PQR file with spaces between the fields and no chain letter, atoms N, CA, C, O and H, PARSE charges and radii, in Angstrom:
ATOM       1  N    MET     1      -4.974   10.699    6.490 -0.4000 1.5000
ATOM       2  CA   MET     1      -4.456   10.000    7.435 -0.0000 2.0000
ATOM       3  C    MET     1      -2.823    9.406    6.935  0.5500 1.7000
ATOM       4  O    MET     1      -2.483    9.221    5.766 -0.5500 1.4000
ATOM       5  N    SER     2      -2.186    9.237    7.845 -0.4000 1.5000
ATOM       6  CA   SER     2      -1.047    8.407    7.094 -0.0000 2.0000
ATOM       7  C    SER     2      -0.772    7.043    7.961  0.5500 1.7000
ATOM       8  O    SER     2      -0.923    6.924    9.177 -0.5500 1.4000
ATOM       9  H    SER     2      -2.462    9.387    8.795  0.4000 1.0000
ATOM      10  N    VAL     3      -0.427    6.260    7.235 -0.4000 1.5000
ATOM      11  CA   VAL     3       0.558    5.352    8.310 -0.0000 2.0000
ATOM      12  C    VAL     3       1.780    5.032    7.979  0.5500 1.7000
ATOM      13  O    VAL     3       2.141    4.963    6.804 -0.5500 1.4000
ATOM      14  H    VAL     3      -0.304    6.356    6.248  0.4000 1.0000
ATOM      15  N    LYS     4       2.517    4.813    8.948 -0.4000 1.5000
ATOM      16  CA   LYS     4       4.235    4.636    8.787 -0.0000 2.0000
ATOM      17  C    LYS     4       4.417    3.389    8.737  0.5500 1.7000
ATOM      18  O    LYS     4       3.816    2.650    9.517 -0.5500 1.4000
ATOM      19  H    LYS     4       2.224    4.869    9.902  0.4000 1.0000
ATOM      20  N    SER     5       5.260    2.922    7.833 -0.4000 1.5000
ATOM      21  CA   SER     5       5.715    1.174    7.959 -0.0000 2.0000
ATOM      22  C    SER     5       7.470    1.162    7.571  0.5500 1.7000
ATOM      23  O    SER     5       8.147    1.937    6.895 -0.5500 1.4000
ATOM      24  H    SER     5       5.749    3.522    7.199  0.4000 1.0000
ATOM      25  N    THR     6       7.815   -0.072    8.327 -0.4000 1.5000
ATOM      26  CA   THR     6       9.110   -0.273    8.411 -0.0000 2.0000
ATOM      27  C    THR     6       9.084   -1.446    7.252  0.5500 1.7000
ATOM      28  O    THR     6       8.400   -2.469    7.247 -0.5500 1.4000
ATOM      29  H    THR     6       7.265   -0.701    8.876  0.4000 1.0000
ATOM      30  N    VAL     7      10.061   -0.975    6.247 -0.4000 1.5000
ATOM      31  CA   VAL     7      10.382   -1.708    5.480 -0.0000 2.0000
ATOM      32  C    VAL     7      11.413   -2.341    4.955  0.5500 1.7000
ATOM      33  O    VAL     7      12.217   -1.493    4.566 -0.5500 1.4000
ATOM      34  H    VAL     7      10.617   -0.144    6.252  0.4000 1.0000
ATOM      35  N    TYR     8      11.872   -3.654    4.705 -0.4000 1.5000
ATOM      36  CA   TYR     8      12.720   -4.410    4.353 -0.0000 2.0000
ATOM      37  C    TYR     8      13.163   -4.518    2.904  0.5500 1.7000
ATOM      38  O    TYR     8      12.277   -5.065    2.247 -0.5500 1.4000
ATOM      39  H    TYR     8      11.219   -4.342    5.021  0.4000 1.0000
ATOM      40  N    ILE     9      14.194   -4.199    2.195 -0.4000 1.5000
ATOM      41  CA   ILE     9      14.360   -4.674    1.107 -0.0000 2.0000
ATOM      42  C    ILE     9      16.024   -5.575    0.689  0.5500 1.7000
ATOM      43  O    ILE     9      17.200   -5.421    1.016 -0.5500 1.4000
ATOM      44  H    ILE     9      14.914   -3.755    2.729  0.4000 1.0000
ATOM      45  N    GLN    10      15.231   -6.549   -0.215 -0.4000 1.5000
ATOM      46  CA   GLN    10      16.216   -7.430   -0.590 -0.0000 2.0000
ATOM      47  C    GLN    10      16.545   -7.552   -2.036  0.5500 1.7000
ATOM      48  O    GLN    10      15.622   -7.388   -2.833 -0.5500 1.4000
ATOM      49  H    GLN    10      14.275   -6.674   -0.480  0.4000 1.0000
ATOM      50  N    LYS    11      17.628   -7.793   -2.442 -0.4000 1.5000
ATOM      51  CA   LYS    11      17.769   -8.333   -4.106 -0.0000 2.0000
ATOM      52  C    LYS    11      17.703   -9.927   -4.344  0.5500 1.7000
ATOM      53  O    LYS    11      18.500  -10.817   -4.049 -0.5500 1.4000
ATOM      54  H    LYS    11      18.379   -7.927   -1.795  0.4000 1.0000
ATOM      55  N    GLU    12      16.684   -9.943   -4.871 -0.4000 1.5000
ATOM      56  CA   GLU    12      16.780  -11.940   -5.372 -0.0000 2.0000
ATOM      57  C    GLU    12      16.731  -11.771   -6.765  0.5500 1.7000
ATOM      58  O    GLU    12      15.721  -11.307   -7.295 -0.5500 1.4000
ATOM      59  H    GLU    12      16.037   -9.220   -5.110  0.4000 1.0000
ATOM      60  N    GLU    13      17.950  -12.177   -7.559 -0.4000 1.5000
ATOM      61  CA   GLU    13      18.308  -12.292   -8.651 -0.0000 2.0000
ATOM      62  C    GLU    13      18.222  -11.045   -9.207  0.5500 1.7000
ATOM      63  O    GLU    13      18.926  -10.137   -8.765 -0.5500 1.4000
ATOM      64  H    GLU    13      18.771  -12.553   -7.128  0.4000 1.0000
ATOM      65  N    ASP    14      17.268  -10.826  -10.340 -0.4000 1.5000
ATOM      66  CA   ASP    14      17.227   -9.598  -11.057 -0.0000 2.0000
ATOM      67  C    ASP    14      16.171   -8.816  -10.565  0.5500 1.7000
ATOM      68  O    ASP    14      15.602   -8.070  -11.362 -0.5500 1.4000
ATOM      69  H    ASP    14      16.696  -11.563  -10.699  0.4000 1.0000
ATOM      70  N    TRP    15      15.748   -8.859   -9.201 -0.4000 1.5000
ATOM      71  CA   TRP    15      14.435   -8.220   -8.583 -0.0000 2.0000
ATOM      72  C    TRP    15      14.714   -7.884   -7.156  0.5500 1.7000
ATOM      73  O    TRP    15      15.355   -8.654   -6.441 -0.5500 1.4000
ATOM      74  H    TRP    15      16.210   -9.466   -8.554  0.4000 1.0000
ATOM      75  N    TYR    16      14.170   -6.575   -6.671 -0.4000 1.5000
ATOM      76  CA   TYR    16      14.218   -6.060   -5.536 -0.0000 2.0000
ATOM      77  C    TYR    16      12.897   -6.008   -4.600  0.5500 1.7000
ATOM      78  O    TYR    16      11.997   -5.174   -4.690 -0.5500 1.4000
ATOM      79  H    TYR    16      13.649   -5.950   -7.253  0.4000 1.0000
ATOM      80  N    VAL    17      12.970   -6.973   -3.775 -0.4000 1.5000
ATOM      81  CA   VAL    17      11.468   -7.390   -3.033 -0.0000 2.0000
ATOM      82  C    VAL    17      11.763   -6.489   -1.719  0.5500 1.7000
ATOM      83  O    VAL    17      12.786   -6.606   -1.045 -0.5500 1.4000
ATOM      84  H    VAL    17      13.702   -7.651   -3.702  0.4000 1.0000
ATOM      85  N    ALA    18      10.635   -5.503   -1.434 -0.4000 1.5000
ATOM      86  CA   ALA    18      10.397   -4.577   -0.497 -0.0000 2.0000
ATOM      87  C    ALA    18       9.141   -5.279    0.406  0.5500 1.7000
ATOM      88  O    ALA    18       8.069   -5.665   -0.061 -0.5500 1.4000
ATOM      89  H    ALA    18       9.804   -5.408   -1.982  0.4000 1.0000
ATOM      90  N    THR    19       9.483   -5.327    1.542 -0.4000 1.5000
ATOM      91  CA   THR    19       8.230   -5.956    2.388 -0.0000 2.0000
ATOM      92  C    THR    19       8.026   -5.055    3.515  0.5500 1.7000
ATOM      93  O    THR    19       8.911   -4.374    4.035 -0.5500 1.4000
ATOM      94  H    THR    19      10.354   -5.014    1.921  0.4000 1.0000
ATOM      95  N    SER    20       6.557   -5.105    3.924 -0.4000 1.5000
ATOM      96  CA   SER    20       6.651   -4.284    5.295 -0.0000 2.0000
ATOM      97  C    SER    20       6.423   -5.460    6.259  0.5500 1.7000
ATOM      98  O    SER    20       5.805   -6.525    6.240 -0.5500 1.4000
ATOM      99  H    SER    20       5.839   -5.658    3.502  0.4000 1.0000
ATOM     100  N    ILE    21       7.350   -4.652    7.265 -0.4000 1.5000
ATOM     101  CA   ILE    21       7.293   -5.700    8.412 -0.0000 2.0000
ATOM     102  C    ILE    21       6.046   -5.854    9.081  0.5500 1.7000
ATOM     103  O    ILE    21       5.628   -6.985    9.328 -0.5500 1.4000
ATOM     104  H    ILE    21       7.852   -3.787    7.280  0.4000 1.0000
ATOM     105  N    GLU    22       5.330   -4.708    9.439 -0.4000 1.5000
ATOM     106  CA   GLU    22       4.390   -4.610   10.424 -0.0000 2.0000
ATOM     107  C    GLU    22       2.728   -5.690    9.463  0.5500 1.7000
ATOM     108  O    GLU    22       1.793   -6.339    9.934 -0.5500 1.4000
ATOM     109  H    GLU    22       5.670   -3.790    9.238  0.4000 1.0000
ATOM     110  N    THR    23       3.029   -5.446    8.440 -0.4000 1.5000
ATOM     111  CA   THR    23       2.093   -5.918    7.453 -0.0000 2.0000
ATOM     112  C    THR    23       2.197   -7.623    6.958  0.5500 1.7000
ATOM     113  O    THR    23       1.423   -8.579    7.004 -0.5500 1.4000
ATOM     114  H    THR    23       3.788   -4.919    8.058  0.4000 1.0000
ATOM     115  N    GLY    24       3.217   -7.461    6.606 -0.4000 1.5000
ATOM     116  CA   GLY    24       3.644   -8.685    5.712 -0.0000 2.0000
ATOM     117  C    GLY    24       3.376   -8.405    4.183  0.5500 1.7000
ATOM     118  O    GLY    24       3.576   -9.186    3.253 -0.5500 1.4000
ATOM     119  H    GLY    24       3.846   -6.684    6.569  0.4000 1.0000
ATOM     120  N    VAL    25       2.912   -7.207    4.132 -0.4000 1.5000
ATOM     121  CA   VAL    25       2.559   -7.042    2.213 -0.0000 2.0000
ATOM     122  C    VAL    25       4.234   -6.907    2.185  0.5500 1.7000
ATOM     123  O    VAL    25       5.052   -6.496    3.009 -0.5500 1.4000
ATOM     124  H    VAL    25       2.749   -6.573    4.888  0.4000 1.0000
ATOM     125  N    ALA    26       4.352   -7.540    0.618 -0.4000 1.5000
ATOM     126  CA   ALA    26       5.583   -7.618   -0.227 -0.0000 2.0000
ATOM     127  C    ALA    26       5.336   -7.003   -1.857  0.5500 1.7000
ATOM     128  O    ALA    26       4.386   -7.368   -2.551 -0.5500 1.4000
ATOM     129  H    ALA    26       3.688   -7.874   -0.051  0.4000 1.0000
ATOM     130  N    SER    27       6.064   -6.307   -2.173 -0.4000 1.5000
ATOM     131  CA   SER    27       6.081   -6.235   -3.580 -0.0000 2.0000
ATOM     132  C    SER    27       7.422   -6.286   -3.952  0.5500 1.7000
ATOM     133  O    SER    27       8.241   -6.454   -3.049 -0.5500 1.4000
ATOM     134  H    SER    27       6.835   -6.010   -1.610  0.4000 1.0000
ATOM     135  N    GLN    28       7.899   -6.149   -5.358 -0.4000 1.5000
ATOM     136  CA   GLN    28       8.844   -6.188   -6.278 -0.0000 2.0000
ATOM     137  C    GLN    28       8.952   -5.186   -7.236  0.5500 1.7000
ATOM     138  O    GLN    28       7.989   -4.511   -7.600 -0.5500 1.4000
ATOM     139  H    GLN    28       7.234   -6.012   -6.091  0.4000 1.0000
ATOM     140  N    GLY    29      10.295   -5.039   -7.736 -0.4000 1.5000
ATOM     141  CA   GLY    29      10.245   -4.018   -9.239 -0.0000 2.0000
ATOM     142  C    GLY    29      11.630   -4.082   -9.364  0.5500 1.7000
ATOM     143  O    GLY    29      12.323   -4.439   -8.412 -0.5500 1.4000
ATOM     144  H    GLY    29      11.077   -5.588   -7.440  0.4000 1.0000
ATOM     145  N    LYS    30      12.024   -3.824  -10.263 -0.4000 1.5000
ATOM     146  CA   LYS    30      13.856   -4.009  -11.062 -0.0000 2.0000
ATOM     147  C    LYS    30      14.690   -3.100  -10.478  0.5500 1.7000
ATOM     148  O    LYS    30      15.918   -3.184  -10.468 -0.5500 1.4000
ATOM     149  H    LYS    30      11.460   -3.535  -11.037  0.4000 1.0000
ATOM     150  N    THR    31      13.957   -2.132   -9.936 -0.4000 1.5000
ATOM     151  CA   THR    31      15.291   -1.025   -9.039 -0.0000 2.0000
ATOM     152  C    THR    31      14.387   -1.054   -7.607  0.5500 1.7000
ATOM     153  O    THR    31      13.225   -1.445   -7.494 -0.5500 1.4000
ATOM     154  H    THR    31      12.959   -2.064   -9.944  0.4000 1.0000
ATOM     155  N    ILE    32      15.122   -0.612   -6.728 -0.4000 1.5000
ATOM     156  CA   ILE    32      14.749   -0.163   -5.463 -0.0000 2.0000
ATOM     157  C    ILE    32      13.789    0.723   -5.304  0.5500 1.7000
ATOM     158  O    ILE    32      12.985    0.451   -4.413 -0.5500 1.4000
ATOM     159  H    ILE    32      16.065   -0.294   -6.820  0.4000 1.0000
ATOM     160  N    ASP    33      13.579    1.939   -6.034 -0.4000 1.5000
ATOM     161  CA   ASP    33      12.695    2.753   -6.177 -0.0000 2.0000
ATOM     162  C    ASP    33      11.164    2.179   -6.572  0.5500 1.7000
ATOM     163  O    ASP    33      10.058    2.347   -6.058 -0.5500 1.4000
ATOM     164  H    ASP    33      14.232    2.161   -6.758  0.4000 1.0000
ATOM     165  N    GLU    34      11.650    1.408   -7.753 -0.4000 1.5000
ATOM     166  CA   GLU    34      10.495    0.884   -8.489 -0.0000 2.0000
ATOM     167  C    GLU    34       9.542   -0.075   -7.191  0.5500 1.7000
ATOM     168  O    GLU    34       8.387    0.048   -6.784 -0.5500 1.4000
ATOM     169  H    GLU    34      12.548    1.271   -8.170  0.4000 1.0000
ATOM     170  N    ALA    35      10.698   -1.062   -6.816 -0.4000 1.5000
ATOM     171  CA   ALA    35       9.962   -1.761   -5.679 -0.0000 2.0000
ATOM     172  C    ALA    35       9.355   -1.006   -4.761  0.5500 1.7000
ATOM     173  O    ALA    35       8.191   -1.402   -4.716 -0.5500 1.4000
ATOM     174  H    ALA    35      11.636   -1.162   -7.147  0.4000 1.0000
ATOM     175  N    LEU    36       9.531   -0.043   -3.928 -0.4000 1.5000
ATOM     176  CA   LEU    36       9.272    0.861   -3.134 -0.0000 2.0000
ATOM     177  C    LEU    36       7.541    1.408   -3.214  0.5500 1.7000
ATOM     178  O    LEU    36       6.571    1.368   -2.457 -0.5500 1.4000
ATOM     179  H    LEU    36      10.477    0.279   -3.964  0.4000 1.0000
ATOM     180  N    GLU    37       7.873    1.987   -4.783 -0.4000 1.5000
ATOM     181  CA   GLU    37       6.574    2.894   -5.582 -0.0000 2.0000
ATOM     182  C    GLU    37       5.378    1.434   -5.382  0.5500 1.7000
ATOM     183  O    GLU    37       4.204    1.568   -5.034 -0.5500 1.4000
ATOM     184  H    GLU    37       8.661    2.019   -5.398  0.4000 1.0000
ATOM     185  N    ASN    38       5.820    0.565   -5.592 -0.4000 1.5000
ATOM     186  CA   ASN    38       4.709   -0.919   -6.066 -0.0000 2.0000
ATOM     187  C    ASN    38       4.542   -1.264   -4.544  0.5500 1.7000
ATOM     188  O    ASN    38       3.494   -1.852   -4.277 -0.5500 1.4000
ATOM     189  H    ASN    38       6.773    0.455   -5.874  0.4000 1.0000
ATOM     190  N    LEU    39       5.204   -1.060   -3.732 -0.4000 1.5000
ATOM     191  CA   LEU    39       4.843   -1.335   -2.236 -0.0000 2.0000
ATOM     192  C    LEU    39       3.914   -0.818   -1.843  0.5500 1.7000
ATOM     193  O    LEU    39       2.936   -1.491   -1.517 -0.5500 1.4000
ATOM     194  H    LEU    39       6.056   -0.583   -3.949  0.4000 1.0000
ATOM     195  N    THR    40       3.921    0.771   -1.732 -0.4000 1.5000
ATOM     196  CA   THR    40       3.318    1.495   -1.425 -0.0000 2.0000
ATOM     197  C    THR    40       2.132    1.526   -2.162  0.5500 1.7000
ATOM     198  O    THR    40       1.316    2.296   -1.656 -0.5500 1.4000
ATOM     199  H    THR    40       4.715    1.318   -1.997  0.4000 1.0000
ATOM     200  N    GLU    41       1.674    0.870   -3.353 -0.4000 1.5000
ATOM     201  CA   GLU    41       0.451    1.182   -3.993 -0.0000 2.0000
ATOM     202  C    GLU    41      -0.290   -0.357   -3.255  0.5500 1.7000
ATOM     203  O    GLU    41      -1.453   -0.346   -2.854 -0.5500 1.4000
ATOM     204  H    GLU    41       2.337    0.244   -3.764  0.4000 1.0000
ATOM     205  N    ALA    42       0.474   -1.440   -3.183 -0.4000 1.5000
ATOM     206  CA   ALA    42      -0.178   -2.601   -2.485 -0.0000 2.0000
ATOM     207  C    ALA    42      -0.490   -1.970   -1.001  0.5500 1.7000
ATOM     208  O    ALA    42      -1.564   -2.242   -0.464 -0.5500 1.4000
ATOM     209  H    ALA    42       1.419   -1.450   -3.510  0.4000 1.0000
ATOM     210  N    LEU    43       0.436   -1.151   -0.371 -0.4000 1.5000
ATOM     211  CA   LEU    43      -0.216   -1.263    0.934 -0.0000 2.0000
ATOM     212  C    LEU    43      -1.171   -0.133    1.070  0.5500 1.7000
ATOM     213  O    LEU    43      -1.608    0.014    2.211 -0.5500 1.4000
ATOM     214  H    LEU    43       1.308   -0.930   -0.808  0.4000 1.0000
ATOM     215  N    GLU    44      -1.547    0.607    0.266 -0.4000 1.5000
ATOM     216  CA   GLU    44      -2.815    1.240    0.155 -0.0000 2.0000
ATOM     217  C    GLU    44      -3.899    0.278   -0.147  0.5500 1.7000
ATOM     218  O    GLU    44      -4.883    0.138    0.579 -0.5500 1.4000
ATOM     219  H    GLU    44      -1.192    0.488   -0.661  0.4000 1.0000
ATOM     220  N    LEU    45      -3.640   -0.529   -1.487 -0.4000 1.5000
ATOM     221  CA   LEU    45      -4.699   -1.776   -1.332 -0.0000 2.0000
ATOM     222  C    LEU    45      -5.275   -2.125   -0.123  0.5500 1.7000
ATOM     223  O    LEU    45      -6.446   -2.018    0.242 -0.5500 1.4000
ATOM     224  H    LEU    45      -2.840   -0.415   -2.076  0.4000 1.0000
ATOM     225  N    TYR    46      -4.229   -2.588    0.496 -0.4000 1.5000
ATOM     226  CA   TYR    46      -4.037   -3.464    2.032 -0.0000 2.0000
ATOM     227  C    TYR    46      -5.418   -2.547    2.825  0.5500 1.7000
ATOM     228  O    TYR    46      -6.500   -3.081    3.071 -0.5500 1.4000
ATOM     229  H    TYR    46      -3.278   -2.675    0.200  0.4000 1.0000
ATOM     230  N    PHE    47      -5.179   -1.488    3.053 -0.4000 1.5000
ATOM     231  CA   PHE    47      -5.310   -1.110    3.998 -0.0000 2.0000
ATOM     232  C    PHE    47      -7.095   -0.275    3.875  0.5500 1.7000
ATOM     233  O    PHE    47      -7.787    0.240    4.754 -0.5500 1.4000
ATOM     234  H    PHE    47      -4.301   -1.054    2.853  0.4000 1.0000
ATOM     235  N    GLU    48      -7.344   -0.473    2.333 -0.4000 1.5000
ATOM     236  CA   GLU    48      -8.707   -0.136    2.243 -0.0000 2.0000
ATOM     237  C    GLU    48      -9.378   -1.321    2.383  0.5500 1.7000
ATOM     238  O    GLU    48     -10.603   -1.319    2.258 -0.5500 1.4000
ATOM     239  H    GLU    48      -6.782   -0.892    1.619  0.4000 1.0000
ATOM     240  N    ASN    49      -8.758   -2.380    2.633 -0.4000 1.5000
ATOM     241  CA   ASN    49      -9.586   -3.437    3.456 -0.0000 2.0000
ATOM     242  C    ASN    49      -9.571   -3.759    4.841  0.5500 1.7000
ATOM     243  O    ASN    49     -10.409   -4.359    5.515 -0.5500 1.4000
ATOM     244  H    ASN    49      -7.763   -2.382    2.735  0.4000 1.0000
ATOM     245  N    ALA    50      -8.601   -3.315    5.118 -0.4000 1.5000
ATOM     246  CA   ALA    50      -8.299   -3.536    6.803 -0.0000 2.0000
ATOM     247  C    ALA    50      -7.588   -2.329    7.197  0.5500 1.7000
ATOM     248  O    ALA    50      -6.529   -1.855    6.785 -0.5500 1.4000
ATOM     249  H    ALA    50      -7.921   -2.827    4.571  0.4000 1.0000
ATOM     250  N    LYS    51      -8.649   -1.824    8.351 -0.4000 1.5000
ATOM     251  CA   LYS    51      -8.256   -0.527    8.974 -0.0000 2.0000
ATOM     252  C    LYS    51      -6.606   -0.985    9.990  0.5500 1.7000
ATOM     253  O    LYS    51      -6.256   -2.046   10.508 -0.5500 1.4000
ATOM     254  H    LYS    51      -9.510   -2.209    8.685  0.4000 1.0000
ATOM     255  N    PRO    52      -5.907    0.443    9.910 -0.5600 1.5000
ATOM     256  CA   PRO    52      -4.631    0.492   10.290  0.2800 2.0000
ATOM     257  C    PRO    52      -4.525    0.508   11.735  0.5500 1.7000
ATOM     258  O    PRO    52      -5.125    1.448   12.256 -0.5500 1.4000
ATOM     259  N    ASP    53      -3.923   -0.280   12.520 -0.4000 1.5000
ATOM     260  CA   ASP    53      -3.846   -0.151   14.071 -0.0000 2.0000
ATOM     261  C    ASP    53      -2.964    1.444   14.393  0.5500 1.7000
ATOM     262  O    ASP    53      -1.755    1.277   14.226 -0.5500 1.4000
ATOM     263  H    ASP    53      -3.435   -1.044   12.097  0.4000 1.0000
ATOM     264  N    THR    54      -3.130    2.119   14.585 -0.4000 1.5000
ATOM     265  CA   THR    54      -2.728    3.318   14.468 -0.0000 2.0000
ATOM     266  C    THR    54      -1.926    3.396   15.962  0.5500 1.7000
ATOM     267  O    THR    54      -1.189    4.362   16.156 -0.5500 1.4000
ATOM     268  H    THR    54      -4.111    2.255   14.720  0.4000 1.0000
ATOM     269  N    GLU    55      -2.099    2.254   17.122 -0.4000 1.5000
ATOM     270  CA   GLU    55      -1.480    2.346   18.161 -0.0000 2.0000
ATOM     271  C    GLU    55      -0.585    1.392   18.140  0.5500 1.7000
ATOM     272  O    GLU    55      -0.418    0.973   19.285 -0.5500 1.4000
ATOM     273  H    GLU    55      -2.698    1.469   16.964  0.4000 1.0000
ATOM     274  N    GLN    56       0.184    0.760   17.234 -0.4000 1.5000
ATOM     275  CA   GLN    56       1.303   -0.165   17.150 -0.0000 2.0000
ATOM     276  C    GLN    56       2.570    0.063   18.101  0.5500 1.7000
ATOM     277  O    GLN    56       3.130    1.109   18.429 -0.5500 1.4000
ATOM     278  H    GLN    56       0.048    1.101   16.304  0.4000 1.0000
ATOM     279  N    SER    57       2.804   -1.131   18.397 -0.4000 1.5000
ATOM     280  CA   SER    57       3.834   -1.614   19.365 -0.0000 2.0000
ATOM     281  C    SER    57       5.086   -0.631   18.484  0.5500 1.7000
ATOM     282  O    SER    57       4.890   -0.368   17.297 -0.5500 1.4000
ATOM     283  H    SER    57       2.349   -1.981   18.130  0.4000 1.0000
ATOM     284  N    PRO    58       5.997   -0.279   18.999 -0.5600 1.5000
ATOM     285  CA   PRO    58       7.203    0.032   18.197  0.2800 2.0000
ATOM     286  C    PRO    58       8.165   -1.231   17.730  0.5500 1.7000
ATOM     287  O    PRO    58       8.197   -2.281   18.372 -0.5500 1.4000
ATOM     288  N    VAL    59       8.709   -1.071   16.892 -0.4000 1.5000
ATOM     289  CA   VAL    59       9.378   -2.307   15.958 -0.0000 2.0000
ATOM     290  C    VAL    59      10.720   -1.838   16.514  0.5500 1.7000
ATOM     291  O    VAL    59      10.833   -0.656   16.838 -0.5500 1.4000
ATOM     292  H    VAL    59       8.682   -0.219   16.371  0.4000 1.0000
ATOM     293  N    PHE    60      11.876   -2.787   16.662 -0.4000 1.5000
ATOM     294  CA   PHE    60      13.155   -2.416   16.551 -0.0000 2.0000
ATOM     295  C    PHE    60      13.947   -3.243   15.736  0.5500 1.7000
ATOM     296  O    PHE    60      13.649   -4.437   15.777 -0.5500 1.4000
ATOM     297  H    PHE    60      11.784   -3.747   16.398  0.4000 1.0000
ATOM     298  N    ILE    61      14.794   -2.947   15.074 -0.4000 1.5000
ATOM     299  CA   ILE    61      15.875   -3.728   14.228 -0.0000 2.0000
ATOM     300  C    ILE    61      17.191   -3.339   14.587  0.5500 1.7000
ATOM     301  O    ILE    61      17.591   -2.204   14.850 -0.5500 1.4000
ATOM     302  H    ILE    61      15.037   -1.977   15.040  0.4000 1.0000
ATOM     303  N    THR    62      17.739   -4.271   14.571 -0.4000 1.5000
ATOM     304  CA   THR    62      19.051   -4.214   14.761 -0.0000 2.0000
ATOM     305  C    THR    62      20.044   -5.485   14.110  0.5500 1.7000
ATOM     306  O    THR    62      19.595   -6.320   13.325 -0.5500 1.4000
ATOM     307  H    THR    62      17.414   -5.192   14.358  0.4000 1.0000
ATOM     308  N    THR    63      21.124   -5.468   14.474 -0.4000 1.5000
ATOM     309  CA   THR    63      21.968   -6.565   13.430 -0.0000 2.0000
ATOM     310  C    THR    63      22.619   -7.246   14.594  0.5500 1.7000
ATOM     311  O    THR    63      22.713   -6.676   15.681 -0.5500 1.4000
ATOM     312  H    THR    63      21.488   -4.790   15.112  0.4000 1.0000
ATOM     313  N    LEU    64      23.073   -8.467   14.382 -0.4000 1.5000
ATOM     314  CA   LEU    64      23.784   -9.326   15.437 -0.0000 2.0000
ATOM     315  C    LEU    64      24.682  -10.457   14.583  0.5500 1.7000
ATOM     316  O    LEU    64      24.369  -11.365   13.813 -0.5500 1.4000
ATOM     317  H    LEU    64      22.996   -8.930   13.499  0.4000 1.0000
ATOM     318  N    GLU    65      26.258   -9.830   15.224 -0.4000 1.5000
ATOM     319  CA   GLU    65      27.310  -10.966   14.570 -0.0000 2.0000
ATOM     320  C    GLU    65      27.123  -12.387   15.312  0.5500 1.7000
ATOM     321  O    GLU    65      26.665  -12.497   16.449 -0.5500 1.4000
ATOM     322  H    GLU    65      26.513   -9.092   15.849  0.4000 1.0000
ATOM     323  N    VAL    66      27.465  -13.250   14.656 -0.4000 1.5000
ATOM     324  CA   VAL    66      27.448  -15.022   15.699 -0.0000 2.0000
ATOM     325  C    VAL    66      29.152  -15.080   14.963  0.5500 1.7000
ATOM     326  O    VAL    66      29.524  -14.749   13.837 -0.5500 1.4000
ATOM     327  H    VAL    66      27.838  -13.161   13.732  0.4000 1.0000
ATOM     328  N    ALA    67      29.858  -15.593   16.033 -0.4000 1.5000
ATOM     329  CA   ALA    67      31.102  -16.065   15.265 -0.0000 2.0000
ATOM     330  C    ALA    67      30.881  -17.623   15.222  0.5500 1.7000
ATOM     331  O    ALA    67      30.316  -18.369   16.022 -0.5500 1.4000
ATOM     332  H    ALA    67      29.555  -15.862   16.948  0.4000 1.0000
ATOM     333  N    LEU    68      31.589  -17.898   13.877 -0.4000 1.5000
ATOM     334  CA   LEU    68      31.246  -19.233   13.172 -0.0000 2.0000
ATOM     335  C    LEU    68      32.552  -20.066   13.359  0.5500 1.7000
ATOM     336  O    LEU    68      32.625  -21.209   12.906 -0.5500 1.4000
ATOM     337  H    LEU    68      32.048  -17.292   13.227  0.4000 1.0000
């Protein structure tokens, strides 16, 4: 079985932090690829102990511009 996760990545100083929106699980790496690889491992460990919800509600992501 496989589970899809929506991930956002942001740069924090010298690290990239990858976070799964659905689970809140996060990991980091020196590169984006490394952060994603580390997050994959963290999610595998997370799902060893927590059964994934295979009927998740869809997640919608957009941008919003606010005039200042």
